[in-house]
All heavy atoms as an XYZ file, in Angstrom:
743
protein
N      37.097     -1.192     14.958
C      35.764     -1.529     15.391
C      34.974     -2.072     14.205
O      34.998     -1.521     13.114
C      35.098     -0.281     15.966
C      33.693     -0.495     16.398
S      33.053      0.996     17.180
C      32.143      0.238     18.463
N      34.282     -3.126     14.427
C      33.525     -3.804     13.380
C      32.173     -3.123     13.165
O      31.495     -2.768     14.114
C      33.304     -5.260     13.792
C      32.532     -6.065     12.787
C      32.284     -7.484     13.268
O      33.086     -8.009     14.036
O      31.268     -8.035     12.860
N      31.817     -2.916     11.901
C      30.484     -2.385     11.584
C      29.471     -3.509     11.725
O      29.634     -4.570     11.147
C      30.437     -1.849     10.156
C      31.167     -0.549     10.016
O      31.448      0.124     10.998
N      31.483     -0.183      8.791
N      28.449     -3.251     12.474
C      27.396     -4.253     12.657
C      26.355     -4.108     11.556
O      25.947     -3.010     11.226
C      26.740     -4.082     14.012
C      27.697     -4.360     15.139
C      26.916     -4.918     16.310
N      27.788     -5.138     17.433
C      28.335     -6.314     17.707
N      28.104     -7.345     16.942
N      29.097     -6.457     18.765
N      25.941     -5.226     11.042
C      24.906     -5.248     10.011
C      23.564     -5.475     10.707
O      23.425     -6.381     11.521
C      25.171     -6.363      8.982
C      26.496     -6.114      8.273
C      24.025     -6.451      7.986
C      26.948     -7.257      7.394
N      22.602     -4.659     10.374
C      21.264     -4.797     10.940
C      20.457     -5.752     10.066
O      19.784     -5.344      9.117
C      20.589     -3.429     11.036
C      19.250     -3.484     11.738
O      18.742     -4.594     12.015
O      18.699     -2.404     12.002
N      20.537     -7.035     10.385
C      19.858     -8.055      9.597
C      18.340     -7.929      9.697
O      17.627     -8.260      8.750
C      20.310     -9.453     10.018
C      21.728     -9.737      9.602
C      22.776     -9.641     10.506
C      22.031    -10.076      8.282
C      24.077     -9.880     10.119
C      23.330    -10.314      7.885
C      24.348    -10.217      8.806
O      25.637    -10.445      8.410
N      17.843     -7.436     10.811
C      16.405     -7.262     10.969
C      15.887     -6.217      9.989
O      14.846     -6.416      9.345
C      16.066     -6.852     12.420
O      16.560     -7.868     13.294
C      14.578     -6.684     12.608
N      16.615     -5.119      9.842
C      16.200     -4.071      8.902
C      16.257     -4.575      7.468
O      15.362     -4.288      6.669
C      17.083     -2.835      9.067
N      17.299     -5.327      7.147
C      17.421     -5.869      5.778
C      16.282     -6.844      5.496
O      15.693     -6.833      4.410
C      18.769     -6.573      5.588
C      19.978     -5.716      5.864
C      20.182     -4.653      4.854
C      21.483     -3.910      5.150
N      21.599     -2.680      4.431
N      15.948     -7.679      6.467
C      14.854     -8.642      6.292
C      13.514     -7.928      6.152
O      12.658     -8.349      5.357
C      14.815     -9.621      7.462
N      13.325     -6.836      6.882
C      12.083     -6.065      6.776
C      11.930     -5.456      5.388
O      10.830     -5.436      4.827
C      12.048     -4.955      7.827
O      11.966     -5.505      9.104
N      13.030     -4.968      4.840
C      13.007     -4.416      3.482
C      12.625     -5.500      2.481
O      11.752     -5.296      1.632
C      14.375     -3.820      3.133
C      14.581     -3.367      1.690
C      13.584     -2.284      1.297
C      16.009     -2.887      1.500
N      13.260     -6.665      2.601
C      12.939     -7.765      1.688
C      11.493     -8.235      1.854
O      10.824     -8.532      0.871
C      13.911     -8.926      1.905
C      15.349     -8.655      1.500
C      16.256     -9.799      1.951
C      15.468     -8.435      0.003
N      11.018     -8.274      3.085
C       9.635     -8.688      3.339
C       8.651     -7.718      2.687
O       7.667     -8.134      2.081
C       9.380     -8.773      4.844
C       7.997     -9.259      5.191
C       7.804     -9.368      6.692
C       6.402     -9.821      7.017
N       6.165     -9.897      8.455
N       8.920     -6.415      2.814
C       8.025     -5.416      2.215
C       7.978     -5.557      0.703
O       6.932     -5.368      0.087
C       8.479     -4.013      2.594
N       9.101     -5.894      0.094
C       9.156     -6.024     -1.364
C       8.781     -7.420     -1.850
O       8.708     -7.644     -3.055
C      10.562     -5.665     -1.863
C      10.949     -4.198     -1.703
C      12.406     -3.992     -2.094
C      10.042     -3.299     -2.516
N       8.533     -8.359     -0.923
C       8.229     -9.731     -1.334
C       6.819     -9.885     -1.896
O       6.515    -10.879     -2.539
C       8.436    -10.700     -0.171
O       7.444    -10.504      0.820
N       5.967     -8.908     -1.672
C       4.624     -8.943     -2.235
C       4.689     -8.431     -3.676
O       5.222     -7.348     -3.922
C       3.696     -8.068     -1.388
C       2.295     -8.042     -1.927
O       2.025     -7.373     -2.924
N       1.396     -8.747     -1.276
N       4.150     -9.179     -4.643
C       4.255     -8.758     -6.049
C       3.629     -7.394     -6.340
O       4.155     -6.639     -7.162
C       3.530     -9.855     -6.826
C       3.273    -10.952     -5.885
C       3.479    -10.458     -4.495
N       2.533     -7.069     -5.678
C       1.882     -5.777     -5.904
C       2.769     -4.649     -5.403
O       2.978     -3.645     -6.087
C       0.487     -5.725     -5.242
C      -0.111     -4.334     -5.332
C      -0.445     -6.749     -5.872
N       3.330     -4.814     -4.203
C       4.210     -3.771     -3.663
C       5.474     -3.629     -4.495
O       5.946     -2.515     -4.736
C       4.543     -4.057     -2.196
C       3.332     -3.852     -1.292
C       3.689     -3.804      0.160
N       4.147     -5.065      0.709
C       3.362     -5.988      1.251
N       2.049     -5.784      1.321
N       3.868     -7.090      1.730
N       6.015     -4.746     -4.968
C       7.197     -4.684     -5.820
C       6.878     -3.935     -7.114
O       7.655     -3.097     -7.571
C       7.712     -6.092     -6.125
C       8.964     -6.183     -6.965
C      10.138     -5.459     -6.310
C       9.328     -7.650     -7.211
N       5.713     -4.197     -7.691
C       5.305     -3.491     -8.907
C       5.155     -1.996     -8.648
O       5.575     -1.172     -9.457
C       3.999     -4.055     -9.457
C       3.551     -3.369    -10.736
C       2.215     -3.860    -11.253
O       1.585     -4.732    -10.662
N       1.770     -3.304    -12.353
N       4.566     -1.638     -7.519
C       4.384     -0.223     -7.188
C       5.736      0.469     -7.063
O       5.954      1.537     -7.640
C       3.553     -0.061     -5.897
C       2.094     -0.443     -6.146
C       3.651      1.365     -5.365
C       1.258     -0.558     -4.887
N       6.658     -0.124     -6.332
C       7.973      0.490     -6.134
C       8.733      0.558     -7.455
O       9.337      1.591     -7.782
C       8.785     -0.271     -5.064
C      10.210      0.259     -4.978
C       8.104     -0.164     -3.708
N       8.678     -0.505     -8.238
C       9.370     -0.518     -9.533
C       8.793      0.556    -10.450
O       9.536      1.313    -11.088
C       9.249     -1.910    -10.164
C      10.086     -2.092    -11.365
N       9.590     -2.621    -12.532
C      11.402     -1.824    -11.607
C      10.559     -2.668    -13.429
N      11.669     -2.193    -12.899
N       7.483      0.654    -10.494
C       6.831      1.675    -11.318
C       7.188      3.078    -10.828
O       7.454      3.983    -11.621
C       5.313      1.469    -11.282
O       4.652      2.482    -11.984
N       7.196      3.250     -9.518
C       7.547      4.538     -8.923
C       8.966      4.953     -9.321
O       9.210      6.094     -9.709
C       7.437      4.426     -7.405
C       7.762      5.643     -6.556
C       6.732      6.734     -6.796
C       7.764      5.252     -5.092
N       9.884      4.017     -9.272
C      11.278      4.306     -9.620
C      11.475      4.549    -11.120
O      12.258      5.398    -11.511
C      12.181      3.158     -9.169
C      12.409      3.039     -7.669
C      12.987      1.683     -7.321
C      13.305      4.161     -7.180
N      10.765      3.810    -11.942
C      10.965      3.914    -13.392
C      10.269      5.112    -14.006
O      10.801      5.745    -14.910
C      10.481      2.643    -14.084
C      11.383      1.463    -13.797
C      11.014      0.257    -14.578
N      11.387      0.466    -15.973
C      10.751     -0.064    -16.995
N       9.713     -0.831    -16.796
N      11.144      0.160    -18.220
N       9.066      5.421    -13.527
C       8.262      6.424    -14.230
C       8.370      7.817    -13.650
O       8.041      8.787    -14.319
C       6.791      6.008    -14.216
O       6.268      6.127    -12.919
N       8.764      7.917    -12.409
C       8.766      9.221    -11.775
C       7.365      9.682    -11.429
O       7.155     10.818    -11.050
N       6.403      8.786    -11.558
C       5.011      9.070    -11.232
C       4.864      8.911     -9.728
O       4.994      7.820     -9.206
C       4.134      8.068    -11.972
S       2.414      8.290    -11.680
N       4.631     10.013     -9.027
C       4.747      9.976     -7.580
C       3.460     10.139     -6.789
O       3.509     10.207     -5.582
C       5.751     11.046     -7.118
C       7.115     10.808     -7.630
N       7.923      9.814     -7.131
C       7.818     11.399     -8.608
C       9.079      9.837     -7.770
N       9.037     10.778     -8.683
N       2.297     10.222     -7.436
C       1.063     10.278     -6.646
C       0.161      9.100     -7.018
O       0.345      8.445     -8.036
C       0.343     11.622     -6.780
C      -0.163     11.902     -8.166
O      -0.488     10.996     -8.910
N      -0.238     13.162     -8.530
N      -0.824      8.834     -6.179
C      -1.661      7.648     -6.349
C      -2.433      7.678     -7.658
O      -2.553      6.657     -8.337
C      -2.603      7.460     -5.139
C      -3.571      6.313     -5.362
C      -1.800      7.219     -3.872
N      -2.931      8.838     -8.059
C      -3.697      8.936     -9.313
C      -2.855      8.503    -10.503
O      -3.318      7.762    -11.370
C      -4.186     10.365     -9.526
O      -5.028     10.755     -8.484
N      -1.636      8.968    -10.539
C      -0.737      8.607    -11.635
C      -0.369      7.123    -11.566
O      -0.285      6.453    -12.588
C       0.511      9.490    -11.569
S       1.599      9.305    -12.973
N      -0.164      6.613    -10.339
C       0.161      5.186    -10.175
C      -0.986      4.311    -10.644
O      -0.768      3.237    -11.194
C       0.491      4.881     -8.715
C       1.819      5.403     -8.260
S       2.104      4.898     -6.551
C       2.942      6.339     -5.939
N      -2.227      4.769    -10.426
C      -3.411      4.037    -10.903
C      -3.325      3.823    -12.408
O      -3.555      2.725    -12.911
C      -4.689      4.834    -10.621
C      -5.369      4.556     -9.343
C      -6.667      5.335     -9.258
O      -6.607      6.554     -9.009
O      -7.725      4.709     -9.458
N      -3.003      4.893    -13.122
C      -2.926      4.824    -14.584
C      -1.788      3.919    -15.040
O      -1.940      3.166    -16.001
C      -2.753      6.219    -15.169
C      -3.942      7.109    -14.949
C      -3.675      8.550    -15.347
O      -2.580      8.913    -15.744
N      -4.695      9.390    -15.237
N      -0.648      3.979    -14.355
C       0.515      3.198    -14.776
C       0.421      1.721    -14.422
O       0.988      0.889    -15.126
C       1.797      3.775    -14.171
C       2.247      5.036    -14.870
O       1.732      5.397    -15.916
N       3.209      5.707    -14.282
N      -0.265      1.395    -13.331
C      -0.298      0.000    -12.883
C      -1.605     -0.709    -13.191
O      -1.648     -1.938    -13.190
C      -0.055     -0.091    -11.365
O      -1.130      0.559    -10.687
C       1.282      0.505    -10.969
N      -2.676      0.053    -13.395
C      -3.979     -0.570    -13.634
C      -4.656     -1.039    -12.351
O      -5.695     -1.685    -12.396
N      -4.083     -0.708    -11.200
C      -4.664     -1.096     -9.914
C      -5.578      0.014     -9.409
O      -5.447      1.165     -9.816
C      -3.556     -1.339     -8.889
C      -2.742     -2.571     -9.160
S      -1.500     -2.801     -7.885
C      -0.033     -2.413     -8.827
N      -6.474     -0.360     -8.494
C      -7.397      0.632     -7.932
C      -6.669      1.526     -6.930
O      -5.629      1.159     -6.373
C      -8.560     -0.065     -7.230
O      -8.110     -0.691     -6.039
N      -7.260      2.694     -6.697
C      -6.684      3.641     -5.751
C      -6.591      3.036     -4.353
O      -5.594      3.192     -3.661
C      -7.511      4.920     -5.728
C      -6.920      5.971     -4.821
C      -7.913      6.554     -3.845
O      -9.113      6.376     -3.993
N      -7.420      7.224     -2.844
N      -7.639      2.329     -3.929
C      -7.632      1.750     -2.578
C      -6.551      0.685     -2.437
O      -5.881      0.611     -1.399
C      -9.004      1.186     -2.213
O      -9.359      0.134     -3.076
N      -6.360     -0.116     -3.463
C      -5.321     -1.144     -3.441
C      -3.936     -0.498     -3.324
O      -3.117     -0.891     -2.489
C      -5.404     -1.996     -4.705
S      -4.105     -3.245     -4.851
N      -3.681      0.494     -4.157
C      -2.394      1.189     -4.143
C      -2.167      1.852     -2.794
O      -1.080      1.733     -2.203
C      -2.313      2.213     -5.286
C      -2.280      1.492     -6.628
C      -1.088      3.113     -5.136
C      -2.466      2.398     -7.826
N      -3.177      2.519     -2.270
C      -3.049      3.213     -0.988
C      -2.731      2.257      0.155
O      -1.896      2.556      1.016
C      -4.318      3.996     -0.669
O      -4.476      5.054     -1.590
N      -3.384      1.104      0.174
C      -3.120      0.117      1.221
C      -1.683     -0.384      1.154
O      -1.012     -0.514      2.181
C      -4.094     -1.055      1.110
C      -5.492     -0.714      1.525
C      -6.464     -1.847      1.274
O      -6.080     -2.957      0.918
N      -7.752     -1.577      1.469
N      -1.214     -0.655     -0.042
C       0.152     -1.143     -0.189
C       1.176     -0.042      0.092
O       2.228     -0.310      0.689
C       0.368     -1.759     -1.567
C      -0.264     -3.115     -1.695
N       0.231     -4.232     -1.062
C      -1.363     -3.522     -2.361
C      -0.526     -5.269     -1.339
N      -1.507     -4.867     -2.124
N       0.868      1.188     -0.289
C       1.772      2.297      0.023
C       1.891      2.491      1.530
O       2.972      2.817      2.038
C       1.296      3.593     -0.639
C       1.600      3.716     -2.126
C       0.831      4.890     -2.726
C       3.090      3.863     -2.373
N       0.810      2.288      2.244
C       0.846      2.396      3.700
C       1.832      1.379      4.282
O       2.623      1.700      5.167
C      -0.551      2.185      4.270
C      -0.632      2.311      5.773
C      -2.050      2.109      6.301
O      -2.899      1.541      5.624
N      -2.295      2.567      7.503
N       1.806      0.163      3.769
C       2.733     -0.872      4.246
C       4.177     -0.542      3.854
O       5.101     -0.765      4.633
C       2.321     -2.240      3.710
C       1.037     -2.738      4.331
C       0.630     -4.078      3.810
C      -0.696     -4.480      4.460
N      -1.148     -5.792      4.049
N       4.340     -0.006      2.655
C       5.684      0.369      2.205
C       6.241      1.521      3.045
O       7.437      1.539      3.363
C       5.662      0.736      0.718
C       5.433     -0.425     -0.239
C       5.105      0.082     -1.638
C       6.656     -1.338     -0.271
N       5.394      2.460      3.407
C       5.826      3.572      4.273
C       6.211      3.048      5.649
O       7.223      3.459      6.218
C       4.724      4.615      4.413
C       4.587      5.512      3.206
C       3.492      6.529      3.383
N       3.868      7.504      4.403
C       3.064      8.430      4.871
N       1.820      8.507      4.421
N       3.469      9.284      5.775
N       5.411      2.158      6.200
C       5.688      1.605      7.530
C       7.017      0.849      7.549
O       7.727      0.855      8.554
C       4.550      0.689      7.962
N       7.356      0.236      6.428
C       8.613     -0.517      6.326
C       9.797      0.379      5.963
O      10.927     -0.087      5.905
C       8.470     -1.636      5.293
N       9.526      1.645      5.686
C      10.607      2.561      5.340
C      11.087      2.442      3.910
O      12.168      2.914      3.566
N      10.275      1.829      3.050
C      10.651      1.647      1.644
C      10.367      2.912      0.842
O      11.126      3.268     -0.055
C       9.918      0.426      1.031
C      10.215      0.286     -0.447
C      10.310     -0.840      1.786
N       9.273      3.578      1.154
C       8.933      4.835      0.480
C       8.705      5.924      1.519
O       8.393      5.646      2.676
C       7.680      4.712     -0.435
C       7.893      3.701     -1.539
C       6.439      4.390      0.363
N       8.869      7.147      1.081
C       8.546      8.310      1.914
C       7.442      9.083      1.211
O       7.217      8.909      0.009
C       9.775      9.215      2.115
O      10.243      9.651      0.841
C      10.880      8.495      2.853
N       6.762      9.931      1.978
C       5.656     10.705      1.417
C       5.778     12.155      1.841
O       6.257     12.461      2.925
C       4.328     10.133      1.905
N       5.339     13.028      0.941
C       5.242     14.444      1.292
C       3.943     14.959      0.711
O       3.527     14.586     -0.376
C       6.446     15.247      0.790
C       6.489     15.481     -0.663
C       7.645     16.373     -1.114
N       7.801     16.245     -2.547
C       7.027     16.852     -3.435
N       6.063     17.650     -3.038
N       7.212     16.663     -4.718
N       3.299     15.807      1.478
C       2.001     16.340      1.087
C       2.182     17.705      0.434
O       2.961     18.530      0.876
C       1.095     16.466      2.308
C      -0.292     16.993      1.986
C      -1.218     16.916      3.168
N      -1.554     15.557      3.546
C      -2.466     14.800      2.930
N      -3.102     15.261      1.887
N      -2.734     13.595      3.364
N       1.418     17.915     -0.633
C       1.361     19.215     -1.297
C      -0.110     19.487     -1.591
O      -0.674     18.927     -2.538
C       2.184     19.197     -2.587
O       2.084     20.430     -3.252
N      -0.736     20.299     -0.752
C      -2.171     20.529     -0.898
C      -2.932     19.263     -0.594
O      -2.745     18.649      0.447
N      -3.779     18.842     -1.529
C      -4.551     17.612     -1.361
C      -3.818     16.375     -1.835
O      -4.279     15.261     -1.614
C      -5.884     17.714     -2.111
C      -6.834     18.689     -1.460
O      -6.740     18.937     -0.263
N      -7.740     19.245     -2.239
N      -2.716     16.555     -2.523
C      -1.974     15.427     -3.089
C      -0.857     14.978     -2.159
O      -0.246     15.784     -1.462
C      -1.353     15.816     -4.441
C      -2.356     16.062     -5.536
C      -2.990     14.791     -6.050
O      -2.332     13.739     -6.066
O      -4.174     14.860     -6.439
N      -0.580     13.669     -2.175
C       0.561     13.103     -1.467
C       1.480     12.524     -2.528
O       1.046     11.768     -3.399
C       0.127     12.008     -0.470
C       1.342     11.404      0.223
C      -0.849     12.570      0.549
N       2.742     12.910     -2.459
C       3.741     12.454     -3.423
C       4.698     11.492     -2.746
O       5.210     11.761     -1.665
C       4.494     13.648     -4.018
C       3.592     14.518     -4.855
C       2.902     15.585     -4.291
C       3.392     14.232     -6.198
C       2.047     16.358     -5.056
C       2.538     15.000     -6.967
C       1.871     16.056     -6.393
O       1.016     16.820     -7.154
N       4.943     10.362     -3.407
C       5.764      9.301     -2.851
C       7.078      9.198     -3.612
O       7.150      9.485     -4.804
C       5.027      7.960     -2.949
C       3.781      7.935     -2.112
C       2.558      8.339     -2.630
C       3.829      7.533     -0.782
C       1.413      8.343     -1.850
C       2.686      7.532      0.007
C       1.491      7.932     -0.529
O       0.361      7.936      0.243
N       8.104      8.747     -2.897
C       9.388      8.481     -3.537
C      10.078      7.362     -2.777
O       9.740      7.067     -1.626
C      10.258      9.739     -3.567
O      10.481     10.214     -2.270
N      11.046      6.737     -3.433
C      11.829      5.693     -2.780
C      12.586      6.329     -1.623
O      13.080      7.445     -1.723
C      12.789      5.051     -3.768
N      12.661      5.598     -0.519
C      13.245      6.156      0.696
C      14.760      6.267      0.631
O      15.336      7.086      1.327
C      12.841      5.305      1.899
N      15.405      5.457     -0.201
C      16.864      5.473     -0.205
C      17.422      4.880     -1.495
O      16.748      4.121     -2.181
C      17.394      4.663      0.984
O      17.135      3.278      0.776
N      18.668      5.203     -1.783
C      19.338      4.569     -2.920
C      19.451      3.051     -2.727
O      19.512      2.303     -3.699
C      20.719      5.226     -2.944
C      20.532      6.531     -2.261
C      19.481      6.290     -1.210
N      19.452      2.593     -1.477
C      19.510      1.155     -1.201
C      18.289      0.442     -1.800
O      18.405     -0.642     -2.379
C      19.578      0.915      0.309
C      19.599     -0.549      0.681
C      19.545     -0.778      2.184
O      18.904      0.014      2.901
O      20.137     -1.770      2.617
N      17.112      1.058     -1.650
C      15.886      0.490     -2.221
C      16.014      0.429     -3.742
O      15.724     -0.597     -4.361
C      14.648      1.317     -1.804
C      13.418      0.886     -2.580
C      14.404      1.205     -0.312
N      16.478      1.516     -4.341
C      16.647      1.560     -5.802
C      17.648      0.513     -6.262
O      17.425     -0.177     -7.268
C      17.083      2.958     -6.232
N      18.747      0.354     -5.543
C      19.765     -0.622     -5.928
C      19.228     -2.049     -5.853
O      19.501     -2.874     -6.733
C      20.994     -0.473     -5.038
N      18.432     -2.327     -4.823
C      17.857     -3.663     -4.674
C      16.878     -3.974     -5.807
O      16.941     -5.030     -6.423
C      17.168     -3.793     -3.321
C      16.493     -5.126     -3.023
C      17.480     -6.280     -3.110
C      15.851     -5.086     -1.648
N      15.995     -3.031     -6.103
C      15.017     -3.229     -7.177
C      15.735     -3.341     -8.530
O      15.409     -4.201     -9.347
C      13.963     -2.104     -7.182
C      13.059     -2.188     -8.401
C      13.128     -2.161     -5.899
N      16.732     -2.505     -8.750
C      17.503     -2.572     -9.998
C      18.155     -3.934    -10.152
O      18.154     -4.517    -11.244
C      18.553     -1.463    -10.023
N      18.684     -4.463     -9.074
C      19.319     -5.778     -9.109
C      18.315     -6.873     -9.475
O      18.617     -7.770    -10.254
C      19.947     -6.070     -7.746
O      20.496     -7.355     -7.712
N      17.116     -6.778     -8.929
C      16.076     -7.773     -9.221
C      15.682     -7.783    -10.694
O      15.362     -8.827    -11.254
C      14.833     -7.499     -8.372
C      14.935     -7.812     -6.891
C      13.703     -7.286     -6.150
C      15.069     -9.307     -6.668
N      15.685     -6.599    -11.324
C      15.226     -6.483    -12.699
C      16.360     -6.357    -13.715
O      16.099     -6.164    -14.900
C      14.257     -5.304    -12.830
C      12.949     -5.556    -12.147
C      12.701     -5.043    -10.882
C      11.965     -6.327    -12.743
C      11.506     -5.290    -10.220
C      10.766     -6.582    -12.100
C      10.532     -6.072    -10.837
N      17.591     -6.439    -13.262
C      18.729     -6.325    -14.171
C      18.835     -4.955    -14.799
O      19.214     -4.821    -15.958
N      18.485     -3.933    -14.031
C      18.508     -2.546    -14.525
C      19.578     -1.759    -13.771
O      20.128     -2.244    -12.784
C      17.134     -1.905    -14.340
C      16.043     -2.614    -15.114
C      14.637     -2.149    -14.780
O      14.435     -1.506    -13.735
O      13.729     -2.449    -15.572
N      19.831     -0.563    -14.220
C      20.771      0.335    -13.564
C      19.998      1.274    -12.633
O      19.088      1.964    -13.078
C      21.531      1.175    -14.594
C      22.480      0.368    -15.457
C      23.665     -0.173    -14.667
O      24.135      0.516    -13.737
O      24.096     -1.291    -14.985
N      20.377      1.290    -11.376
C      19.700      2.147    -10.408
C      19.863      3.617    -10.771
O      18.995      4.437    -10.459
C      20.226      1.886     -9.000
N      20.918      3.954    -11.490
C      21.146      5.331    -11.881
C      20.108      5.872    -12.865
O      19.954      7.074    -13.014
N      19.384      4.964    -13.511
C      18.353      5.393    -14.466
C      17.017      5.656    -13.784
O      16.079      6.114    -14.422
C      18.174      4.334    -15.549
O      17.610      3.147    -15.002
N      16.923      5.367    -12.502
C      15.680      5.531    -11.763
C      15.476      6.959    -11.295
O      16.426      7.707    -11.086
C      15.647      4.632    -10.534
C      15.479      3.163    -10.837
C      15.828      2.225     -9.884
C      14.965      2.704    -12.025
C      15.663      0.868    -10.109
C      14.800      1.359    -12.269
C      15.148      0.432    -11.300
O      14.973     -0.888    -11.536
N      14.206      7.304    -11.079
C      13.834      8.602    -10.536
C      13.660      8.422     -9.029
O      12.828      7.631     -8.580
C      12.506      9.101    -11.151
C      12.094     10.417    -10.547
C      12.616      9.181    -12.655
N      14.475      9.128     -8.256
C      14.373      8.996     -6.785
C      13.630     10.157     -6.185
O      13.508     11.205     -6.628
C      15.760      8.901     -6.151
C      16.499      7.608     -6.457
C      17.902      7.641     -5.880
C      15.755      6.415     -5.894
């Protein structure tokens, strides 16, 4: 039996990462291990509202996941596939990323 490739899902992943701001957020998230919006603000220089809006789109696309701890929400890459794709774009090793 042939494994079917879900081209729609792959295209959605690429579309979510095609925005430079979202790509920077995901790359920073993977490299720094900084998983909440406050920390991402410091690492990227972007405003909290900007980061939050883009994280919402990344969550909807299944690129990142979120978990709440008290008042804080912590984000992480949704899968090793996301890490491998970002690593490939930047010529890095996905194994060095924080998932």
